N, C-alpha and C positions, 0 to 999 in steps of 0.2 A: 719319568719324570714325574718328580711332585712339589709343588710351590713351597719356599720354607716361609718366608714371609718379605713381606714388604715395605719400604723406607724411603719417610716424611722427614725434612725438615723443620725443625721449630723454633719461634724464638721463646715464648716461655714456660717452662719445662711446666711446674705443676698447675699454671692453668690448663693446658694438652692434655696432659694428663687426666685432671678431672676430666674434659671432656668427652676425652674416650671412656672414660669409668661411667658415665653419664649413657651410654651408648653400649653396657652390658659389659664393654671391658677390663680385665684382670690387670693388673700390674706385675710382670713374671721376675724383671730385676735391672737393673740401674746397671752402666759398666761404662768407666770411662774409658776415656782415650787417650793420654801424655793428659795435658793443659790446654788440650786442641776443640774436645768435645765431650758430651756425655750420649750412650743411646739407651735408650727406656726401649725394654718391649712389654706389650702385650700379648695378650690374647683373650679371645672366646671361654665362658666356658665350655661349651662343645669341641674344644680346639683340645684340650687334651691339654701335658704340661708344656709343648710345643706355643713361644709366639709366634704370631700371624702377623706383627705392627712392631717393628722398628722406627723409633720416632727420633731423629738426633739433633741434639743440639749444638751449635759450633758456638765456641765462649767466646766472646766479643763479638759476635753479629747484632749490633742494633738497627738495620733497616730490613723492612718487612720482606719475603720472598714474591716473587712476583710468579704470577701463572707460569707456570712449567721449571720455576729458579726451586720449587723447594720438592721434588720428585727427587728420590735418592735413588736408587732400587730394588729390584724385585731381585729374592735370592729360592734358587731352584736346584735341589735335590738329582742327582742321574748317577747310574750304576756305569756310568763310561765317559767316562769327562771327555776325552777326547776325543769321541763319535760325536757331540756333543757339541764338540767347538769347532770341530770339520764339516758338519751338518749346518751350522750358522754359519762361518766364513762363506759354506759354496752357497747354502739361498739368499743371503740377505747381504751377500760380501761385508761380513763386518770383520774386523781385526778383533784378534783377543789377547788380554792382557795377564799374562798370568802370574800366579802368585806362587811364586820358586817355594818347591817342596810342600806344600799343603793341600794337595788337591784342588783347591781355589781355579780360579779363573775368573776374570771380569772380561764381556763380549761390549765393545761401544755399538749404540742401536745406529741403525744405519739415518 
């Protein structure tokens, strides 16, 4: 199992990207989600081609996120998704929401 990326929600795309660039991150791409959001993916030079940070801008959001509400998710990869889900359910009593047919799953943290 390995970490793919971490996601945080942002209010200002350009300002946020410039902040992370000042820390050494490089922008890897931007992907709109319909008319609802824009995901910006960034990574550090030593991370290789895969981004390690996802910034999500929700269109129309004007109020700042409070501590705890700006966090989105972490993404991991695993060779055995069913086993990883089962382990999370057993150990943390966490329900899983499956992404149908895509090999994806969302786990709700306890």
